[in-house]
C-alpha positions as CSV (number, residue, x, y, z in Angstrom):
1,M,101.6,95.4,91.9
2,A,101.5,92.6,94.2
3,L,103.4,92.2,97.5
4,P,106.6,90.4,97.1
5,K,106.5,86.7,98.0
6,S,108.7,87.4,101.1
7,M,105.8,89.7,102.5
8,R,103.0,87.0,102.0
9,L,101.9,84.5,104.6
10,K,101.2,81.0,103.7
11,G,100.5,77.6,105.3
12,H,97.8,76.3,107.7
13,R,100.2,76.3,110.6
14,T,100.8,80.0,110.2
15,F,97.1,80.8,110.2
16,D,96.4,78.7,113.2
17,Y,99.4,80.4,115.1
18,I,97.9,83.9,114.3
19,H,94.2,82.9,115.4
20,K,95.6,81.7,118.7
21,N,98.0,84.2,119.4
22,S,96.9,87.4,117.8
23,V,95.8,90.8,119.2
24,K,92.6,91.7,117.3
25,Y,91.6,95.1,116.1
26,Y,87.9,95.8,114.9
27,G,86.6,98.1,112.1
28,K,83.2,98.4,110.6
29,L,84.6,96.8,107.3
30,M,87.4,94.7,108.4
31,T,89.3,92.9,111.2
32,F,93.1,92.8,111.9
33,K,94.8,90.2,113.7
34,I,98.2,90.8,114.4
35,A,100.7,88.1,116.0
36,K,104.5,88.3,116.6
37,S,106.3,86.5,113.9
38,N,107.4,82.9,114.5
39,K,110.1,81.8,112.3
40,Q,110.0,78.3,113.4
41,I,106.4,77.9,111.6
42,L,108.2,79.1,108.4
43,I,111.1,76.7,108.1
44,S,109.1,74.1,106.2
45,H,108.6,76.8,103.5
46,K,112.4,77.6,103.3
47,L,111.8,81.0,104.1
48,T,114.2,81.4,107.1
49,N,116.2,84.2,105.9
50,C,113.3,86.6,105.7
51,S,111.0,85.1,108.4
52,N,111.4,87.9,111.1
53,N,109.9,90.6,108.7
54,F,106.5,92.1,108.4
55,K,104.1,89.6,106.5
56,V,100.6,89.9,105.5
57,A,97.7,87.8,104.5
58,I,94.3,89.2,103.3
59,A,91.4,87.0,103.6
60,I,88.3,87.8,101.4
61,S,85.2,85.5,101.9
62,K,82.9,84.7,99.1
63,K,80.4,86.4,101.1
64,V,81.8,89.6,100.4
65,S,81.6,88.9,96.7
66,K,80.8,85.8,94.8
67,K,83.0,87.1,91.9
68,A,86.9,86.3,92.2
69,V,87.4,89.3,90.0
70,E,86.1,91.7,92.7
71,R,87.7,90.0,95.6
72,N,91.0,90.2,93.8
73,K,90.4,93.7,92.8
74,I,90.2,94.4,96.7
75,R,93.1,92.5,97.5
76,R,95.2,94.3,95.0
77,I,94.2,97.8,96.3
78,L,95.2,96.8,100.0
79,H,98.4,95.3,98.7
80,E,99.1,98.6,96.8
81,Y,98.4,100.6,99.8
82,L,100.8,98.4,102.0
83,L,103.6,98.5,99.6
84,E,103.4,102.3,99.4
85,N,103.1,102.8,103.2
86,I,105.4,100.2,104.7
87,Q,108.2,100.8,102.2
88,N,108.1,104.6,102.7
89,H,108.2,104.3,106.5
90,K,110.9,101.5,106.5
91,N,108.6,100.1,109.1
92,H,109.3,96.3,108.9
93,K,108.3,95.2,112.3
94,P,108.6,91.3,113.1
95,Y,104.8,90.9,112.9
96,W,102.2,89.0,111.0
97,L,99.1,90.5,110.0
98,L,95.7,88.7,108.9
99,V,93.2,91.1,107.3
100,N,89.6,89.6,107.2
101,L,87.0,91.5,105.4
102,K,83.6,91.5,106.7
103,I,80.6,91.0,104.7
104,G,78.9,94.1,103.0
105,D,78.5,96.0,99.9
106,F,81.6,98.4,100.4
107,Y,83.9,97.0,97.8
108,N,83.0,99.6,95.2
109,D,83.8,102.5,97.5
110,K,87.6,102.4,97.4
111,N,88.0,105.4,99.4
112,K,86.0,104.1,102.4
113,L,87.9,100.7,102.2
114,L,91.4,102.5,102.3
115,E,90.3,105.0,105.2
116,E,89.5,101.9,107.4
117,F,92.6,100.1,106.4
118,Q,94.7,103.2,107.2
119,Y,92.8,103.6,110.5
120,L,93.4,100.2,111.6
121,M,97.1,100.4,110.4
122,F,97.6,103.3,112.8
123,K,95.4,101.9,115.5
124,S,97.4,98.7,115.7
125,G,100.7,100.7,115.5
126,L,102.1,99.1,112.3
127,I,102.2,102.5,110.9
128,K,103.1,105.6,112.8
């Protein structure tokens, strides 16, 4: 199950804002960049009614895997985890999260990937 469209980040200005104004959390497999939401950026996408909610983008480079199927599989695993845990905690903080996966042969190990993702979610304070 994919994230609802209201939870996804889009637009180059959104990503520029996150890169410039984020707090970074580093793990062995991925990096989190978290910034306070800025609804002014999303006005052009006509998402003003939900622009203060928690939003996510998961960026997976071709260097992680050349196959789009593998990258999409990783993306689905992380989205599924987010849906289960964010909705259970009712934890809709006004933050934007950009997840960048690092290069490595870890994508076959779902447990390792989710452990790191969960660790960074707790470390960043997005889930308590």
